[in-house]
C-alpha positions as CSV (number, residue, x, y, z in Angstrom):
1,X,124.9,-95.9,199.4
2,X,128.6,-96.3,198.4
3,X,128.6,-92.8,196.8
4,X,127.1,-91.3,200.0
5,X,129.6,-93.0,202.1
6,X,132.5,-91.6,200.0
7,X,131.0,-88.0,200.4
8,X,130.7,-88.5,204.2
9,X,134.3,-89.7,204.5
10,X,135.5,-86.7,202.5
11,X,133.5,-84.3,204.7
12,X,134.8,-85.8,207.9
13,X,138.4,-85.8,206.6
14,X,138.1,-82.1,205.6
15,X,136.6,-81.2,208.9
16,X,139.4,-83.0,210.8
17,X,142.1,-81.2,208.8
18,X,140.4,-77.8,209.3
19,X,139.9,-78.4,213.0
20,X,143.6,-79.2,213.5
21,X,145.0,-76.5,211.1
22,X,146.6,-73.3,212.4
23,X,146.1,-69.8,211.3
24,X,147.4,-69.1,207.8
25,X,149.0,-65.7,207.3
26,X,147.5,-64.1,204.2
27,X,150.3,-61.5,203.8
28,X,151.8,-61.8,200.3
29,X,155.6,-62.1,200.3
30,X,156.0,-61.9,196.5
31,X,155.9,-58.8,194.3
32,X,152.3,-57.8,193.5
33,X,151.1,-59.6,190.4
34,X,153.7,-62.4,190.7
35,X,153.5,-66.0,191.6
36,X,154.0,-66.6,195.4
37,X,154.8,-70.3,195.3
38,X,156.3,-72.9,193.1
39,X,155.1,-76.3,194.3
40,X,155.7,-76.5,198.0
41,X,158.2,-73.6,198.2
42,X,157.2,-70.0,198.9
43,X,159.1,-67.4,196.7
44,X,159.5,-64.1,198.6
45,X,160.9,-60.9,196.9
46,X,163.7,-60.1,195.9
47,X,163.4,-63.6,194.4
48,X,160.7,-64.0,191.8
49,X,159.3,-66.1,189.0
50,X,158.9,-64.4,185.6
51,X,159.9,-61.1,184.1
52,X,159.8,-58.0,186.5
53,X,159.2,-60.3,189.5
54,X,162.8,-60.4,190.8
55,X,165.3,-57.7,191.8
56,X,168.1,-58.8,189.4
57,X,169.1,-61.9,187.4
58,X,170.9,-63.4,190.4
59,X,167.4,-63.9,192.1
60,X,165.5,-65.3,189.1
61,X,163.6,-68.5,189.9
62,X,162.5,-70.9,187.2
63,X,159.5,-73.1,188.2
64,X,159.9,-76.5,186.5
65,X,156.4,-77.9,186.0
66,X,157.7,-81.3,184.7
67,X,157.9,-82.4,188.3
68,X,154.9,-83.3,190.5
69,X,154.7,-81.1,192.5
70,X,156.6,-78.5,190.5
71,X,160.2,-77.6,191.7
72,X,161.8,-74.1,191.7
73,X,165.4,-73.7,190.4
74,X,167.9,-70.8,190.8
75,X,168.4,-69.9,187.2
76,X,172.0,-68.7,187.2
77,X,173.3,-71.9,188.8
78,X,170.5,-74.4,187.9
79,X,170.3,-75.4,191.6
80,X,167.1,-76.7,193.1
81,X,165.6,-74.3,195.6
82,X,164.3,-76.1,198.7
83,X,163.5,-73.1,201.0
84,X,164.0,-69.3,201.2
85,X,164.0,-67.5,204.6
86,X,164.1,-63.8,205.5
87,X,165.8,-62.2,208.5
88,X,164.1,-61.2,211.7
89,X,165.4,-58.6,214.2
90,X,165.9,-61.2,217.0
91,X,168.0,-63.4,214.7
92,X,165.5,-66.3,215.1
93,X,165.5,-66.4,211.3
94,X,168.4,-65.5,209.0
95,X,168.5,-64.8,205.2
96,X,169.3,-68.3,204.1
97,X,168.7,-70.1,200.8
98,X,168.5,-73.9,201.0
99,X,169.5,-75.4,197.6
100,X,170.3,-78.9,196.4
101,X,173.9,-79.5,195.6
102,X,175.4,-82.7,194.1
103,X,177.9,-84.8,196.1
104,X,181.6,-84.7,195.2
105,X,183.3,-88.0,194.3
106,X,187.0,-88.7,193.9
107,X,189.2,-91.8,193.6
108,X,193.0,-92.2,194.1
109,X,193.7,-94.9,191.5
110,X,196.7,-95.9,193.7
111,X,199.0,-93.1,192.5
112,X,200.2,-90.2,194.6
113,X,199.7,-86.7,193.1
114,X,199.9,-83.1,194.2
115,X,197.0,-80.9,195.1
116,X,196.5,-79.8,191.5
117,X,196.0,-83.3,190.3
118,X,192.8,-85.0,189.2
119,X,192.2,-86.1,192.8
120,X,190.3,-82.9,193.3
121,X,186.5,-82.3,193.0
122,X,185.2,-78.8,193.0
123,X,181.9,-77.2,194.1
124,X,179.7,-74.7,192.4
125,X,181.5,-71.4,192.0
126,X,179.5,-68.6,193.7
127,X,182.1,-65.9,193.0
128,X,180.7,-62.5,192.1
129,X,177.1,-63.5,193.2
130,X,175.2,-62.5,196.3
131,X,175.5,-66.0,197.7
132,X,178.0,-67.7,200.0
133,X,178.3,-71.2,201.5
134,X,177.3,-70.8,205.1
135,X,180.1,-71.6,207.6
136,X,177.6,-71.8,210.5
137,X,174.8,-73.9,209.0
138,X,176.6,-76.5,207.0
139,X,178.7,-79.5,208.0
140,X,181.3,-81.4,205.9
141,X,180.3,-85.1,205.6
142,X,182.5,-87.9,204.1
143,X,181.6,-91.5,203.2
144,X,184.5,-93.8,202.5
145,X,187.6,-95.2,204.2
146,X,191.3,-95.4,203.7
147,X,192.6,-91.9,203.8
148,X,192.4,-88.3,205.1
149,X,190.0,-86.0,203.2
150,X,190.5,-82.3,203.2
151,X,188.4,-79.3,202.2
152,X,190.2,-76.3,200.6
153,X,189.3,-72.8,199.4
154,X,190.1,-71.2,196.1
155,X,193.7,-70.5,197.3
156,X,194.3,-74.2,198.2
157,X,194.2,-73.3,201.9
158,X,192.9,-76.2,204.0
159,X,189.7,-75.2,205.7
160,X,188.6,-78.6,207.2
161,X,189.2,-82.2,207.0
162,X,188.6,-85.6,208.5
163,X,190.0,-89.1,208.3
164,X,188.3,-92.5,208.2
165,X,189.6,-96.0,208.3
166,X,188.1,-99.2,207.0
167,X,186.5,-101.5,209.6
168,X,188.2,-104.8,210.4
169,X,185.0,-106.5,211.8
170,X,181.3,-106.2,211.7
171,X,180.9,-105.1,215.3
172,X,181.4,-101.4,214.5
173,X,178.2,-99.5,215.4
174,X,176.8,-98.2,212.1
175,X,174.8,-95.3,213.7
176,X,177.9,-93.4,214.6
177,X,180.2,-91.3,212.3
178,X,183.4,-91.2,214.3
179,X,186.0,-92.2,211.7
180,X,185.1,-95.7,210.7
181,X,183.9,-95.6,207.0
182,X,182.4,-92.2,207.8
183,X,183.6,-88.9,209.2
184,X,182.4,-85.3,209.6
185,X,183.8,-81.9,210.3
186,X,182.6,-78.4,211.0
187,X,183.7,-75.5,208.9
188,X,185.7,-72.8,210.7
189,X,184.3,-69.3,210.6
190,X,187.0,-67.4,208.8
191,X,186.1,-65.8,205.5
192,X,183.0,-66.1,203.4
193,X,183.1,-69.2,201.3
194,X,182.1,-68.8,197.6
195,X,184.0,-71.9,196.4
196,X,185.6,-75.0,197.8
197,X,187.2,-78.2,196.6
198,X,188.0,-81.5,198.2
199,X,191.0,-83.9,197.9
200,X,193.2,-86.3,199.6
201,X,195.9,-85.3,202.1
202,X,199.2,-86.2,200.3
203,X,200.9,-87.3,203.5
204,X,198.0,-89.7,204.4
205,X,197.3,-90.9,200.8
206,X,197.0,-94.7,200.8
207,X,198.9,-96.7,198.2
208,X,195.9,-98.8,197.2
209,X,192.9,-97.7,195.2
210,X,190.2,-96.0,197.2
211,X,187.2,-93.8,196.6
212,X,185.3,-91.3,198.7
213,X,182.2,-89.2,198.4
214,X,181.6,-86.0,200.3
215,X,178.9,-83.4,200.6
216,X,178.4,-80.0,202.3
217,X,175.2,-80.6,204.3
218,X,172.7,-78.2,205.9
219,X,172.5,-79.0,209.6
220,X,169.4,-77.0,210.4
221,X,166.8,-78.3,208.0
222,X,168.1,-81.9,207.6
223,X,169.1,-82.4,211.3
224,X,171.8,-85.0,210.4
225,X,173.6,-84.7,213.7
226,X,173.5,-83.2,217.2
227,X,176.2,-81.5,219.2
228,X,177.8,-84.8,220.1
229,X,178.2,-86.0,216.5
230,X,175.6,-88.8,217.0
231,X,173.8,-90.1,214.0
232,X,170.7,-92.3,214.2
233,X,170.7,-95.5,212.2
234,X,167.7,-94.2,210.1
235,X,169.4,-90.8,209.4
236,X,172.7,-92.5,208.5
237,X,170.9,-94.8,206.1
238,X,169.3,-91.8,204.4
239,X,172.7,-90.1,204.2
240,X,174.4,-93.2,202.7
241,X,171.6,-93.6,200.3
242,X,171.9,-90.1,199.0
243,X,175.6,-90.4,198.5
244,X,175.4,-93.8,196.8
245,X,172.5,-92.7,194.5
246,X,174.0,-89.3,193.5
247,X,171.0,-87.4,194.8
248,X,171.4,-83.7,195.6
249,X,171.9,-82.6,199.2
250,X,170.4,-79.6,201.0
251,X,173.0,-77.0,201.4
252,X,172.6,-73.6,203.2
253,X,173.6,-70.5,201.2
254,X,173.7,-67.1,202.9
255,X,172.3,-64.3,200.6
256,X,172.4,-60.5,200.7
257,X,171.3,-57.5,198.5
258,X,173.6,-54.7,197.3
259,X,174.1,-51.8,199.7
260,X,172.2,-49.5,197.3
261,X,169.0,-51.5,197.7
262,X,166.2,-49.5,199.5
263,X,164.6,-51.5,202.3
264,X,160.9,-50.9,203.0
265,X,159.5,-48.4,205.5
266,X,159.5,-49.6,209.1
267,X,162.5,-51.8,208.4
268,X,166.2,-51.8,209.2
269,X,169.3,-53.4,207.9
270,X,172.7,-54.5,209.0
271,X,175.8,-54.3,206.8
272,X,177.7,-57.3,205.4
273,X,180.9,-57.6,203.5
274,X,181.7,-60.3,201.0
275,X,185.5,-60.3,200.3
276,X,185.8,-61.1,196.6
277,X,188.2,-60.0,193.9
278,X,186.2,-56.8,193.7
279,X,185.0,-56.0,197.2
280,X,181.2,-55.3,197.2
281,X,179.3,-54.1,200.2
282,X,176.0,-55.8,200.9
283,X,173.3,-55.6,203.5
284,X,170.4,-57.6,204.9
285,X,166.9,-56.0,205.4
286,X,164.5,-56.9,208.2
287,X,161.3,-55.5,209.5
288,X,161.6,-53.5,212.8
289,X,160.3,-54.8,216.1
290,X,156.5,-54.9,216.2
291,X,156.4,-55.2,212.4
292,X,156.2,-58.2,210.2
293,X,156.2,-58.9,206.4
294,X,158.7,-58.6,203.6
295,X,161.3,-55.8,204.1
296,X,162.3,-55.9,200.5
297,X,158.9,-54.8,199.2
298,X,157.6,-51.2,199.4
299,X,155.3,-51.0,202.4
300,X,156.1,-54.7,203.0
301,X,156.5,-54.3,206.8
302,X,153.1,-54.2,208.6
303,X,152.6,-53.5,212.2
304,X,151.3,-56.2,214.4
305,X,148.6,-54.9,216.7
306,X,148.0,-56.5,220.1
307,X,146.9,-60.1,219.9
308,X,146.0,-60.2,216.2
309,X,147.9,-63.4,215.6
310,X,146.7,-65.4,218.6
311,X,143.3,-66.2,217.0
312,X,142.1,-69.2,219.0
313,X,144.8,-68.9,221.6
314,X,144.9,-66.9,224.8
315,X,146.8,-63.6,224.3
316,X,148.9,-62.4,227.2
317,X,150.5,-58.9,226.8
318,X,153.7,-58.0,228.7
319,X,153.2,-55.4,231.5
320,X,156.1,-53.2,230.4
321,X,155.0,-53.1,226.8
322,X,151.3,-53.6,225.8
323,X,152.3,-54.1,222.2
324,X,154.5,-57.0,223.1
325,X,152.6,-60.2,223.7
326,X,152.8,-63.9,223.7
327,X,150.2,-66.5,222.8
328,X,149.3,-69.2,225.2
329,X,147.1,-72.1,224.2
330,X,144.0,-72.4,226.4
331,X,142.7,-75.8,227.6
332,X,140.0,-75.7,224.9
333,X,142.5,-74.9,222.1
334,X,144.8,-77.7,223.5
335,X,142.0,-80.2,223.4
336,X,140.5,-79.1,220.1
337,X,142.9,-81.1,217.9
338,X,142.5,-84.1,220.2
339,X,138.7,-83.8,220.2
340,X,138.8,-83.2,216.4
341,X,140.9,-86.3,215.9
342,X,138.7,-88.4,218.2
343,X,135.5,-87.1,216.6
344,X,136.9,-87.8,213.1
345,X,138.1,-91.3,214.0
346,X,134.8,-92.0,215.7
347,X,132.8,-90.7,212.7
348,X,134.9,-92.9,210.3
349,X,134.3,-95.9,212.6
350,X,130.6,-95.1,212.7
351,X,130.5,-94.8,208.9
352,X,132.4,-98.1,208.5
353,X,130.0,-99.7,210.9
354,X,127.0,-98.4,208.9
355,X,128.5,-99.6,205.7
356,X,129.1,-103.0,207.1
357,X,125.5,-103.1,208.4
358,X,124.4,-102.0,204.9
359,X,126.3,-104.9,203.3
360,X,124.9,-107.4,205.7
361,X,121.3,-106.2,205.1
362,X,121.9,-106.1,201.4
363,X,123.3,-109.7,201.4
364,X,120.4,-111.0,203.5
365,X,118.0,-109.2,201.1
366,X,119.7,-110.8,198.1
367,X,119.5,-114.2,199.8
368,X,115.8,-113.8,200.5
369,X,115.2,-112.7,196.9
370,X,117.1,-115.7,195.6
371,X,115.1,-118.0,197.8
372,X,111.9,-116.3,196.5
373,X,113.1,-116.7,192.9
374,X,114.0,-120.3,193.5
375,X,110.5,-121.0,194.7
376,X,108.8,-118.9,192.0
377,X,110.9,-120.6,189.2
378,X,109.8,-124.0,190.2
379,X,112.5,-125.0,192.6
380,X,110.1,-126.9,194.9
381,X,108.7,-128.7,191.9
382,X,112.2,-129.7,190.8
383,X,113.0,-130.9,194.3
384,X,109.9,-133.1,194.2
385,X,111.0,-134.5,190.8
386,X,114.5,-135.1,192.1
387,X,113.2,-136.8,195.3
388,X,111.0,-139.1,193.2
389,X,114.1,-140.0,191.0
390,X,116.6,-140.8,193.7
391,X,119.8,-142.2,192.3
392,X,118.8,-141.2,188.8
393,X,120.2,-138.6,186.4
394,X,117.9,-135.9,187.7
395,X,119.3,-136.1,191.1
396,X,122.8,-135.6,189.8
397,X,121.8,-132.4,188.0
398,X,124.2,-129.5,189.0
399,X,122.6,-126.5,190.6
400,X,124.7,-123.4,189.5
401,X,124.8,-120.1,191.4
402,X,124.0,-116.8,189.9
403,X,127.6,-115.5,190.4
404,X,129.0,-118.5,188.5
405,X,126.8,-117.9,185.4
406,X,127.3,-114.1,185.5
407,X,131.1,-114.6,185.4
408,X,130.7,-117.2,182.7
409,X,128.8,-114.9,180.4
410,X,130.4,-111.5,181.3
411,X,127.1,-110.5,183.0
412,X,125.1,-111.8,180.0
413,X,126.8,-109.5,177.5
414,X,125.0,-109.1,174.2
415,X,128.2,-110.2,172.4
416,X,127.8,-113.6,174.0
417,X,124.3,-114.2,172.5
418,X,124.2,-117.4,170.3
419,X,120.5,-117.1,169.3
420,X,117.0,-116.3,170.3
421,X,114.1,-118.7,170.4
422,X,110.5,-119.0,171.4
423,X,111.4,-120.0,174.9
424,X,114.3,-117.6,175.6
425,X,117.9,-116.4,174.7
426,X,120.9,-118.6,174.5
427,X,124.4,-117.3,175.6
428,X,127.8,-118.7,175.2
429,X,129.8,-118.9,178.4
430,X,132.9,-120.5,180.0
431,X,132.8,-122.0,183.4
432,X,135.6,-121.7,186.0
433,X,136.9,-125.2,185.0
434,X,137.3,-124.0,181.4
435,X,134.3,-125.8,179.9
436,X,132.5,-124.0,177.2
437,X,128.7,-124.1,177.7
438,X,125.5,-122.8,176.3
439,X,123.3,-121.0,178.9
440,X,119.6,-120.7,178.1
441,X,118.0,-117.7,179.7
442,X,114.3,-118.3,179.7
443,X,111.8,-115.5,179.1
444,X,109.9,-114.2,182.1
445,X,107.5,-117.0,183.0
446,X,104.3,-116.9,184.9
447,X,103.1,-119.5,187.3
448,X,101.2,-121.3,184.6
449,X,104.4,-121.9,182.6
450,X,106.6,-123.1,185.5
451,X,105.6,-126.7,185.0
452,X,106.7,-126.4,181.4
453,X,110.1,-125.1,182.4
454,X,110.7,-127.7,185.0
455,X,109.5,-130.3,182.6
456,X,112.4,-129.5,180.3
457,X,114.9,-129.9,183.1
458,X,113.4,-133.3,184.1
459,X,113.0,-134.7,180.6
460,X,116.5,-133.7,179.3
461,X,118.1,-135.0,182.5
462,X,116.6,-138.4,181.9
463,X,117.8,-138.6,178.3
464,X,121.2,-140.2,177.6
465,X,121.7,-140.3,173.9
466,X,124.7,-139.2,171.8
467,X,122.5,-137.2,169.5
468,X,120.6,-135.3,172.2
469,X,122.1,-132.2,173.7
470,X,123.2,-132.9,177.3
471,X,121.8,-130.8,180.2
472,X,124.6,-129.9,182.7
473,X,122.6,-128.1,185.2
474,X,120.3,-125.1,186.0
475,X,120.1,-122.0,188.1
476,X,116.8,-120.9,189.7
477,X,118.0,-118.1,191.9
478,X,117.7,-115.4,189.2
479,X,114.6,-113.5,188.1
480,X,114.3,-115.7,185.1
481,X,115.4,-119.4,185.2
482,X,118.6,-120.5,183.5
483,X,119.6,-123.8,182.0
484,X,123.2,-124.9,181.3
485,X,123.8,-127.2,178.3
486,X,126.9,-128.5,176.6
487,X,128.1,-126.1,173.9
488,X,127.4,-127.2,170.3
489,X,129.8,-125.1,168.2
490,X,128.5,-125.3,164.6
491,X,125.1,-123.7,165.0
492,X,121.7,-125.0,163.9
493,X,120.7,-127.0,160.8
494,X,118.4,-124.3,159.6
495,X,121.3,-121.8,159.5
496,X,123.3,-124.1,157.2
497,X,120.3,-124.9,155.0
498,X,118.6,-121.5,154.7
499,X,121.7,-119.2,155.0
500,X,124.7,-121.2,153.8
501,X,128.1,-119.6,153.8
502,X,130.2,-119.4,150.7
503,X,133.0,-121.4,152.3
504,X,130.9,-124.3,153.5
505,X,128.0,-126.4,152.0
506,X,126.1,-129.3,153.5
507,X,126.7,-132.1,151.0
508,X,124.1,-134.8,150.3
509,X,126.1,-137.3,152.3
510,X,126.2,-135.0,155.3
511,X,122.5,-134.2,155.0
512,X,121.6,-137.9,154.9
513,X,123.8,-138.5,158.0
514,X,122.1,-135.6,159.9
515,X,118.7,-137.1,159.0
516,X,119.7,-140.6,160.2
517,X,121.1,-139.2,163.5
518,X,118.1,-137.0,164.1
519,X,115.7,-139.8,163.4
520,X,117.6,-142.1,165.7
521,X,117.4,-139.6,168.5
522,X,113.7,-139.0,168.1
523,X,113.1,-142.7,167.8
524,X,114.9,-143.2,171.1
525,X,112.6,-140.6,172.7
526,X,109.5,-142.4,171.4
527,X,110.4,-146.0,172.1
528,X,113.7,-146.5,174.0
529,X,113.6,-144.1,176.9
530,X,112.1,-145.2,180.3
531,X,108.9,-143.4,179.4
532,X,107.9,-142.3,175.9
533,X,108.7,-138.7,175.3
534,X,107.0,-136.5,172.6
535,X,109.2,-133.7,171.6
536,X,106.4,-131.5,170.1
537,X,108.7,-128.9,168.5
538,X,110.8,-130.8,166.0
539,X,112.3,-128.3,163.5
540,X,115.6,-127.6,161.8
541,X,116.5,-124.8,164.2
542,X,116.2,-127.3,167.1
543,X,118.8,-129.6,165.5
544,X,122.3,-128.5,166.3
545,X,125.6,-129.5,164.7
546,X,128.7,-130.3,166.7
547,X,132.3,-129.8,165.7
548,X,132.1,-132.9,163.4
549,X,128.7,-131.8,162.1
550,X,126.9,-134.6,164.0
551,X,123.3,-133.9,164.8
552,X,122.2,-133.0,168.3
553,X,118.4,-132.6,169.0
554,X,117.7,-129.8,171.5
555,X,115.0,-127.6,173.1
556,X,112.7,-129.8,175.1
557,X,110.7,-126.9,176.6
558,X,107.4,-128.1,175.2
559,X,108.1,-131.9,175.4
560,X,105.9,-134.3,177.3
561,X,106.6,-137.6,178.9
562,X,103.6,-140.1,178.8
563,X,102.9,-143.5,180.3
564,X,103.5,-146.5,178.1
565,X,99.7,-147.3,177.7
566,X,98.9,-143.7,176.5
567,X,98.5,-143.2,172.8
568,X,98.2,-139.4,172.7
569,X,98.2,-136.1,174.6
570,X,95.2,-133.9,174.6
571,X,96.5,-130.3,174.9
572,X,96.3,-126.9,173.4
573,X,98.1,-126.5,170.1
574,X,101.8,-125.7,170.7
575,X,104.5,-125.6,168.1
576,X,106.0,-123.7,165.2
577,X,103.9,-123.0,162.2
578,X,105.1,-124.8,159.1
579,X,105.9,-127.9,161.2
580,X,102.5,-128.5,162.8
581,X,100.7,-131.7,162.2
582,X,97.3,-130.7,160.6
583,X,95.6,-133.6,162.3
584,X,96.9,-132.4,165.7
585,X,95.9,-128.8,164.8
586,X,92.3,-129.9,164.3
587,X,91.9,-132.4,167.1
588,X,94.3,-131.1,169.8
589,X,95.5,-134.6,170.3
590,X,99.2,-135.0,170.0
591,X,100.6,-138.4,169.1
592,X,104.0,-139.8,168.2
593,X,102.9,-139.4,164.6
594,X,102.7,-135.7,165.1
595,X,106.5,-135.7,165.7
596,X,106.8,-137.8,162.5
597,X,105.0,-135.1,160.5
598,X,107.4,-132.4,161.9
599,X,110.4,-134.6,161.0
600,X,108.9,-135.0,157.5
601,X,109.1,-131.2,157.1
602,X,112.8,-131.3,158.2
603,X,113.4,-134.0,155.5
604,X,111.8,-131.6,152.9
605,X,114.1,-128.8,154.1
606,X,117.1,-131.1,153.6
607,X,116.0,-132.0,150.1
608,X,115.0,-128.4,148.9
609,X,117.2,-126.1,151.1
610,X,114.0,-123.9,151.5
611,X,112.3,-122.4,154.5
612,X,109.2,-124.2,155.9
613,X,107.1,-121.1,155.0
614,X,107.7,-119.6,151.6
615,X,107.0,-115.9,150.9
616,X,106.0,-115.6,147.3
617,X,104.4,-112.1,147.1
618,X,103.9,-109.4,149.7
619,X,101.3,-110.7,152.2
620,X,101.2,-114.2,150.6
621,X,102.8,-117.2,152.2
622,X,103.0,-120.8,151.0
623,X,103.6,-123.9,153.1
624,X,106.7,-125.8,152.0
625,X,105.2,-129.2,152.9
626,X,102.1,-128.6,150.7
627,X,104.3,-127.2,147.9
628,X,106.5,-130.4,148.1
629,X,103.5,-132.7,148.0
630,X,102.0,-130.9,145.1
631,X,105.2,-131.2,143.1
632,X,105.4,-134.9,143.8
633,X,101.8,-135.5,142.8
634,X,102.2,-133.5,139.6
635,X,105.5,-135.3,138.8
636,X,107.5,-132.0,139.1
637,X,109.7,-133.0,142.0
638,X,112.9,-132.0,140.3
639,X,111.7,-128.4,140.1
640,X,111.7,-128.0,143.9
641,X,114.8,-130.1,144.9
642,X,118.2,-128.4,145.5
643,X,120.0,-128.8,142.2
644,X,123.4,-129.2,143.8
645,X,122.2,-132.3,145.7
646,X,121.2,-134.0,142.4
647,X,124.9,-133.6,141.4
648,X,126.2,-135.0,144.7
649,X,123.9,-137.9,145.4
650,X,122.4,-140.8,143.7
651,X,119.0,-140.0,142.2
652,X,117.4,-143.1,143.5
653,X,118.6,-142.3,147.0
654,X,117.2,-138.8,146.8
655,X,113.9,-140.1,145.4
656,X,113.7,-142.6,148.2
657,X,114.1,-139.9,150.9
658,X,111.5,-137.8,149.1
659,X,109.1,-140.8,149.3
660,X,109.8,-141.1,153.0
661,X,109.1,-137.4,153.5
662,X,105.8,-137.8,151.5
663,X,104.8,-140.7,153.9
664,X,105.6,-138.5,156.9
665,X,103.4,-135.7,155.6
666,X,100.4,-137.9,155.1
667,X,97.3,-136.1,156.5
668,X,96.2,-139.4,158.1
669,X,98.5,-139.9,161.1
670,X,97.8,-143.6,161.2
671,X,99.3,-144.1,157.8
672,X,102.6,-142.4,158.6
673,X,105.6,-144.6,159.5
674,X,107.0,-144.6,163.0
675,X,110.2,-142.9,163.9
676,X,111.9,-146.3,164.4
677,X,110.8,-147.3,160.9
678,X,112.1,-144.0,159.5
679,X,115.5,-144.4,161.2
680,X,115.9,-147.9,159.8
681,X,114.9,-146.9,156.4
682,X,117.3,-143.9,156.3
683,X,120.1,-146.1,157.6
684,X,119.4,-148.7,154.9
685,X,119.7,-145.9,152.3
686,X,123.2,-145.1,153.6
687,X,124.0,-148.8,153.4
688,X,122.6,-149.0,149.8
689,X,119.8,-151.3,151.0
690,X,116.6,-149.4,150.3
691,X,113.8,-150.9,152.4
692,X,110.5,-151.7,150.9
693,X,107.8,-149.9,152.8
694,X,104.1,-150.3,151.8
695,X,103.0,-147.3,149.9
696,X,100.1,-145.9,151.8
697,X,97.3,-144.0,150.0
698,X,98.1,-140.4,150.5
699,X,94.4,-139.5,150.7
700,X,91.3,-141.6,150.0
701,X,91.1,-139.9,146.6
702,X,94.2,-138.7,144.8
703,X,92.1,-136.1,143.0
704,X,91.0,-134.8,146.4
705,X,94.7,-134.6,147.4
706,X,95.7,-132.6,144.4
707,X,92.7,-130.4,145.0
708,X,93.7,-129.8,148.7
709,X,97.3,-129.1,147.6
710,X,96.2,-126.8,144.8
711,X,94.2,-124.8,147.3
712,X,97.3,-124.5,149.5
713,X,99.3,-123.2,146.5
714,X,96.7,-120.6,145.8
715,X,97.0,-119.1,149.2
716,X,95.0,-121.4,151.3
717,X,96.4,-123.7,153.9
718,X,95.1,-126.8,155.7
719,X,96.7,-125.3,158.8
720,X,95.0,-122.0,158.3
721,X,91.6,-123.5,157.7
722,X,91.9,-125.6,160.9
723,X,92.0,-122.4,163.0
724,X,88.2,-122.3,162.9
725,X,88.1,-125.7,164.6
726,X,90.0,-124.8,167.6
727,X,87.0,-123.4,169.4
728,X,85.5,-126.9,169.4
729,X,88.0,-128.0,172.0
730,X,88.4,-126.6,175.5
731,X,91.8,-125.7,177.0
732,X,92.4,-124.7,180.6
733,X,94.3,-121.8,182.0
734,X,97.1,-120.7,179.6
735,X,96.1,-123.4,177.1
736,X,93.0,-121.4,176.1
737,X,94.9,-119.6,173.4
738,X,96.8,-121.0,170.4
739,X,100.5,-120.8,170.9
740,X,102.9,-120.6,168.0
741,X,106.7,-120.3,168.3
742,X,108.4,-117.7,166.1
743,X,110.2,-119.0,163.0
């Protein structure tokens, strides 16, 4: 729509210009094959640009393209050409060349000198050329005060002069040039002027230091004054500005061609005489009456027939001469520019109105779409949760707008991606107040998954623990919902374990600290929050590390809050393979001990620095938990532990953590410790007080345990075998399929 509006505006503007434009004469004034213009200036013959395009070197024009638009210069004198005119038989136009000449500046220095002193400033010397300073169409202007300024010819004869005094108050009108800080003088018509200089009149020379600036100004093109010598304030300011800045001034030069030059057919000439050291006769060509064109070009004068030039005007021939005519604008022609301007302005206003209406409609459509997204993304469900939790943390959850989060993430630029997960993509952003945040952009969710998304908002809003990532707010106006968390700068635990950098390594002390903090956070979810919360997706990639490498548990998209008297959740299997509790996998009943099993896998990762699923051969995968238990049962634990940890920590502490991990991975969930017991046991290890936990039987028969683990090492898996049992349990809606997050 914006592009279409631009095209329409261009069309209307073009139509308006064409409707108001006059008829352009297509007659070429330059020599055939030569450039007709330089920038905004027409170049008629005998002037020309380039070789063989001008009559002689005096008329050579150089087009300087370094300016914008380009500017023409008279080559022999390096003067800027502003306009070139040809003569007409009725003297309405004369052969004049308007050039830019620099102002002349002189200062007295407080010392009297004669006329040949340095108190003189000279003009361009036109001697021997076909050009002369025009006596009729120039005026001598002076800016300054404190003396009488004179203009002299080559023979030191005084041609003109004027005197100005310095004002003694501020009441002098500045838009007059009558002798106060400014004066002017006409040039007497005597001889042709090919050179002039200015100076101070010795008799009127002041004793104090003074400076003046003068210029020979064209009075026809610039219109600096009228017959009464009146200057408008605006014009005077322009004149003073030119003088003070040193800009060139338009000066009229009369030009002629040598007498031997042949004028075109149907043209005439009148003689001129330039008195120089060697008298040279010159002449001016002009097309005869009833002819128009360039009289200096062969066949340059063309007859004008009847009303050829009137075009859209009424042509009225004279009774005594049908070839003579005058054009009179008809009422329609008179009204055409007005109608064109009115139509153009009306069209522009109409387009602006349409554009405004388009913006209003688009804004309302966006508002409706945002309201629709808000409802589809579970906004009503969130409002219900907030209304049932008045005064709580949920009610204080910030609702961000789409614009805020788009600005924060540079329109969700790929360079801002922190990571991808099973539930969506996480971006790094900066809010308007300067806070760095992590923005989780969920995957497109259907109506069956809305409850799960809102569930994460509600659960995380209720959690207030130093080792749990804080939820700052959410945005439901977008096509996919957005969650805004505090930014945790040092990535995930899995990144540091599985892909450690050469410059940094998680020491045993740091790993123990992370295990203690993570266990404390999960223990808080199970037993210290207002309602027990099962995380259901505990894994190393959901444990983040802050700037001090403190643990922060994150990603509560699959978490569930239960009542205090509940012992388990019956639900379809959801989680990440390698961390799934085999008991939950077979029964579809998730208990707090299922989180304990997943945490046990994290402990094994901390001890071994290996991935939860080990690829041994192409197409063959081994479960890290089963491999770990097999090594412990066969007394080969040292073969799977991270060798560097054995050098950094006490062997008895590492063995104690390994035993805790073994208890967490017990296939019988009832024999696993609680998260609270684990947190206390890990804390005691750090305090060098190893707790005594009863050693539960891993399986009813240790030989059966070794057999199960051996089967897992040989390619089998308790988890894989349990897939056949999922059909024994019914799931509703989207829970009818097994859902595994990606690793």
